[in-house]
N, C-alpha and C positions, 0 to 999 in steps of 0.2 A: 900894417898888412901882415908882416912876419909874425907879430904878436898874436894876431887873430888866427893865423894858421896853427901856431903852437897851442892855442886854447882849444881849437877844434880837434887837433891830434890827441891832446891829453884827454879831452872829453870822450873821444872815440875809444881810446885805450881803456879808460875807466869802465865804459859801457861793456866793452868786450870782456874784461875781467869779471865784471859783475854777472853778466848773463851766462858765463861759462862756469860760474862758481856754484858750490853746493847751496849757498844762501838763496840764490835765485831758484834752484830746483826745488827747494823746500817750500817755496810759496807758489810754485806753479802747479796747476791742476792737470796740465797736459804733459806730464813728464815723458821724455823719450824712452821707448822701451829698449831693453838690452837687445843687441843684434842677434843673439843666440836664443832668445825667448820666442816661443811659438804659442799662439792662442787659437783655440777652436779650429776653424777650417785650415788655418796654416799648419796645424799639426799633421794634416794628411800628407804634407810634403816630407815629413820625417817618419810618420807611422802609417804605412800604406793602408792598413785596415780601418783606420779611424773613420773614414767617410764611405765605407763600402756596405752600409746598411746594418752594421753591427755596432759600431761605436761612434757614429756621428753625434756631435755634441748638440743635441736638440733641446729645446726648452722643456722644463718639467710639464706634466699634464695640466697643472694649474696655470701655466704660462709664466713668463718672466715677470718679476716684480720691478716695475720701473723705478720705484723709490730706492730700493736696495741696489739696483744696477747703476744708478747715477748719483752716488753720494758725493758731497762736497769734501774734498781733501783738505784737512786742516794743516797737516805737515807730513813730511816724508823723511825716511831715514834709509840709508843703504845706497844702492846704485844711483848715481847722479843726484844724490840728495844729502841730507845731513849725516854726520858720522853716527854709526850704530852705538858707539860708546855712550852717547847721550841718553839712550834708553836701556842701558844695561840692567838697571833695577826694575824695568817693566817687562822683562822676559825671564822665564825660568832659566837658570844658569846653563843647563845642557843645550837648550834651544839657542840661547845667545852664543854659546861657543861654536855651534854649527853655523849660524848665520854670519858670524864675524870671522870665520876661517875661510880664506880665499880658495883653499883646496876643494871645498864642497861646492863652490859656485857662488853666483851673485844673487842677492835678494834685495827687494825694496819693500818697506813697511809703510803703508799709506794710512795715516790716522784719520778717522772720520768721527763725527759726534754721534753719540748714542741716541739722544732724545729726538732729533729731527726725523729719525727713521720710523715714521708713522704716516697714516693709520695702519692698523694691523689686521683689520678685516673681521668678518662675521664669525668665522670659526675660532679665531683667537679670543674674541670677546666671550664667546660661549665657553671656551676652555677655562678662561680666568674666572668666570662666574661660577662654574662648577668647582674650581680649585678653592674658592673661598668657602663653599659649602663643605668641602672636605675637612675643614678645620675642626668641625664638631662631629664628624662621622668616621673618618678613616683612622686606623690605629695599627700598631704592630703587635702580633701575638708573642707568646713566650719564645718562639723560634725566630723572631724578627721577620716574620712573613707579613705581607700586606693584607689587611682585612677590611671588608666593607667598602671596597673601592670600585668605582665605575669608570671614570675618566677624569682628566685634569691633573694638576700637580697634586700628588698625595699630601704633601706637607708644605702648605703655602707659607706659614709663619714658622720660623726656626729659631730656637733658643740655643746659642752657642755653648751654654752650660749644660745642655741636655746630654746625658751620657750616651744616648742613642742617635745623636745628630749625624754621625758618619753613615749609619745604616739608612737613616731617613734621606740623606742626600743621594745615596746610590739608588734608592727607589725613585726619587725625583728624576734622576738621570734616565732610568729605564722608561719612565712614563712621561718623558719630555714631549713637547708639542710636535706631533708628526702625523702624517696621513695614515689611513688604515692599512695600506699596503704600498708596495713600491717595486719597481724594476730598476736595477742599476747595472747597465752594461759597463764593464770595467776593462781597462787595458793596463794590467800591472807590468811595470818596467823594472827589471832586476839588473843592478849594476854592481860589479865586484870591484875589488881594490885596483885591478888593472884596467878598469873602465870597460870591461867586456859587457855587452848589453844583450839581454834576452827579453822577449815579450810573450805574455800570455793573453788570452782573451777569455773572459769569464762573465757569466750573467749571474747577478745576485737578485734573487726574488724573495721577498719577505712579506709576511702578513701578521698583524696583531690580532689576537682574539679577545684580549682585554685591553681597556684603555683606548678604544677606538673613538676618534674625534669627529668622524663624518657619518651621519645616519645614512643607511642604505637598506636594501632588502633583507640583509642578514644581520643588521645591527640594531640593537635597541638599548638605550641607556649605556652606551659604551661597550657593550658585550656582544660578541658574535654568537649566533645560534643557528643550527645545533652545534654543540661542542661536547660530545659524549666522552672524549678523552681528557677533558678539562685542561686543554692546552693554554699556555699564556702567549707564546708566539712560536712561529715556525719559519725557518728560512732554508733555502737551497741554493747551491752555487755550482751549476753545471760548467764544465770546462769545454770550450770550443776550439782552442788552439794553445799550444802546438799539437801535432798529430798524436804524439805519444801520451798526451793527457786528454785528448778529445774523448768525450763520452763519460769521463769521470764525474760522478754526481754525489757530492756530500749533501746529506739531508739532516737537519738539526731540529729537534723538538724540545721546547722548554715547557714544563708543566706548571700549573698554578698550584703547586703542592710542595712544601719544603721537604717532605719525606720521600719524594719521588725524584730520583736523579734524572738529568737530561738524557734523552735518547739521541744517539748519534750514529747514523748509518751512512755507508758509502758504497756506491756501485763502482766496481773495478772492471772496466771493459776487457782487460787482458785475460781475466779468468772468468768473465761473464757471470759474476756472482755479486750479491749484496752482502757486505760484511758489517757487523756491528762493532763500533769502536769502543774501547774501554774508557773508563773515567779518567785514568791517568793520561790519556792521549790529548786531553784538553790543553795541556801545556806544550804539545808538539807544534811545530810550525806547519803552516798550510802547505798543500801539495804545490809542486813546481818551484820550490826554493825560496818561498816568501819569508819575510822577516816578521810576520804576524803569527801568533798562535791562535788557536780557537778561542782563547780567553781574552785576547787583546784587540780584536778588530774594532774599529771605530773608537778606540780608546780603551773600552772595556766591554766584554761580552760574557764574562763568566757568571756562574751561578753563585749568588752572594753567600749561600750556605757553606761554600768551600773556603771562605776567607774570614779572617779577623779584621775588623774595621777600626781605623783610628782617624780622628779629626785633627788636622794639622793647623787649622786657623784660616784666616783670610789673607789674600795677597792681591794688591792692585797690579794688573797686568794689561798689556796690549794683546788682545786675542782676535783672530779672524772669525768672530762669531756671526757677523752679518757681512759676508763677502759678496762679490759679484759672481755671476754664474759663468765663469770662464775656466777652461782647463788650461793650465800653463805647463809647458814642457821645455826643458833646456837641453839643447843638443850638445852642450859642452861641459855641463856640471852634473852634480848629483841631485840637486834640489829641484822640486817642482812647486807650483803654487807660490811663485816668488814675487808676485806683484799684486798682492791682495789688499783689500780694505781691512783695517783693524780698528777695534774700539777699546777704550780704556774702561776696564771693568774690575770690580772688587770681588775677585773669584774666591770660591770655597776650595780648599785644598784637603783632600782625603787620601788615606793610604789603605790599600787592600793587601793584606799579608796572607800568603798561602798557609793553610793549616797543615798541608802535606806537600811541601815544595819538592819538585822533581827537576825542572829546568830553570826555574826562577823563584825568587823569594817574595817579591812584593812589587806593587805598582802604585805610583803616585798620580792622581788625577786632579786636573784643574778645571773646576766646573763654573760656568757662567751663573750668576746669582738669580737669574730669572728664567733663562732658557734651558739651563742645566746640561747643555752639551759639553763635551770635553774636547777642547781644541788642542790640548797638550797632554801627553802621557809619558811618564818616565818608568821604564821597567828595569828591574835589577836582577842580576844573575845570582847564582848560589853563593858567590863570595860577597854579595852585597854591593857590587859595583854597578854604576849606571851602565846599562847594556843596550836596550832598544829604546830609542827616543822617537816618539810619534808626534806628528803634526797633522791635524784634521781641519781643513777650512770648511766653513759652513755657509750655506746660502739659504734663501727663502723664495718660494714661489709666490704667485699672486694671492694665494690663501694664507701666506705666511708659514706654510708647512716647511719643515726641515729638509734641506737638500745638501748634497756634497758634490764637489767637482774636483778637488785635489786632496791627496792624502799621501803621506810618506812615513816610512819607518826606517831609521838608521840603526844598524848594528855597529856601534862605534868601537867595539872591541876588535872585530875582524875586518872593519871597513867594507860593509856590504849594505846596500840600500834597496828597498822596495818602494817604488813610487807609483801611485795609481792615478789614472785619469778616468773620471766618471762621466757618464751621461745619465742623468737622473730623471725618473718619471714616477709619480705617485698616483694614487687613486685609480688603480687599474680594475678594481672590482673582483679580485680573486676570491675563490671559494676554497674550502679546505681540500676538495678533490684535486685542485691544481697542484697539490703538494704530495700526491701519491707517487711512489717510486715507479710503478708500472707506467703511469701516464708520462712521467718525466723522461723515462728511457725512450718512449716512442716519440715524444716531442723533440728531444734533442738528439735523436738518431744515434743513440749509443750503439757501439759495435757489439 
């Protein structure tokens, strides 16, 4: 009888140790969340404006993708899971250093398999079919500009010995699979080294005029018409909050012409004037104290003519390229997007070096080999030091179009972070007149 009690006691103790151990957490698909992590509607308890009709985390216009939202977790590392040291070689070193440093907060990486995330839908199949046609039609001119392009991946087959592979990769990045237009309500959260927190409220509205993947009344063969200015894309980011920034409207035009520089305008409510920004200001940070510059949003936004391009090879990494559509926010740390799905991908690595450096010298981008999004970006200062480290988690709607829900940029030199929570919606049917400054001022009630 006593022996039986001892056996039961030892068995209970073993079970208790096992179920509390990282080993159990790694094989469990229902890992307990961090008590300071907030998701979607729970964020409203921390960020009062999140569910007030401005930033409520609603599904994208195409609807949530049930396949990507409910992936099977193979293994997990980080919070209540396996040690992050096991995957040190599967993360860029600056990203690993942030994730593995307790002062930045807690993170969990959930690995899922790439291949089961199918089917990918009508628009994706149409996109890939056109991409294969591009192999015999699309080319780069003497200025490395894209020619004879409609839509799809411009350079579907890549040769790593091609001296222009880095330029072709950045074109694939710009023309990655996404909807014709989108609206992204954003709540940037700025945290300094003393953990003082500030919030902005921004609306990002974007429209492609080339490389459009959805046919509509203004689109034929991937091109928007009429387009008398020969624009490639246009975006605007009106500020709604705080009051001292409300009504500020940056408006950005990219032309389909290597000899025509980007147009960059900003309405400043305090002087009630529209001002044109100079080319050198592309390396300046965004208004409101953000850690992104106009060239580094979403990993990279610059005009490729202002850079020299270098191919750095391939690197197998865990990247959040097909995540789930949840915004994560930590009330106690610096990191957001800390409990995402990651896939193991053999990424392309390229470097963009400024021809005329002002605030930074270069950026290193890690691109998915099929979707060509950049989940990680390393930006270096004038001394060549790692400076701004970026993380961009990706999602997919029912049409498989690109979405984002979490993003952050760390200034690791001064210990300052910009973390953004998104609510993404694509396929809004914008026309070019929706990006006229006079209409925008009226729509967003600029002072």
